N, C-alpha and C positions, 0 to 999 in steps of 0.2 A: 312582869307581864302575867296576867291571869290567863290560863289556858282552860277552855271548857270543851266538853264533847256534847254535841246536841244532835238529835235525830230530826228527820223531816217532821215539820209541824211543831217542834219545840222552839222555845224562845229564851232570850235573856233580856233582862231589864236593866237599864242604866239610869240611875236616879229615879225620879218619879214620873218622868215624861217621855222616855225613850225606850222603845221596845224593838228588838231585832229578832226576826222569826226566820228559821230555816224553811224555805219554801220547797226546795228540791235539791237533790244532788245527782250528778251524772258524771262518772269518772272522776277527774280531778276538779270539776267545776261545782261550786256551791252557789245556789241562787238564794239571796237574802231579801227579806222585806223589812223595811225600816219605817217605824211609825215614830214621828217626832213633831214637836211644835213647828209651825211655819217659820219661826225666827231662828231655828237651828239649821245652819247650812250643812248639807251632806254632799260630799264629793268623793269620787274615786281618787285614790292617792295620787295617781299621775296627773289628774286634772288639778287637784289641790296644789301640787308642786308647781305646775305651770302658772297658775294664778298667782302664787306667792312670788315666783321669779318675775313675772310681768309687773307686779306691784313694786318690787324692789328696783327694777329698771326704771319704772316711771318716777319713782321718788328721787332718783339720781339726776333726772333731766332738769335743765334750768331754762328759764325764759326771762328775758330782759323786761323790766317794768313797762317800758314804752310799748313793747310788743304785746304785753298783756292788756294794756289799755286799748290798743287797737282791736284786739279780739273782743273786747267788751262793748265797743262802739256799735250802734245799730248800722246796718248797711245803708249807705247813701246812694240813692238811685239817681 
């Protein structure tokens, strides 16, 4: 793990396209600004873990082929 010290207004750069700027510090809280391409997903760690867990649970679910076919049929009125 790389550990860096930064002051308000200072930044770090990851690769050619991601910049993380220290916007403010107050007590134990640090506000960061992140500039990255739109195709780069950025999440707080707890949200990332929740998404990952939901995806794992969804990948374990099964559906019978007939039920899938019924889902794909247009509604009959």
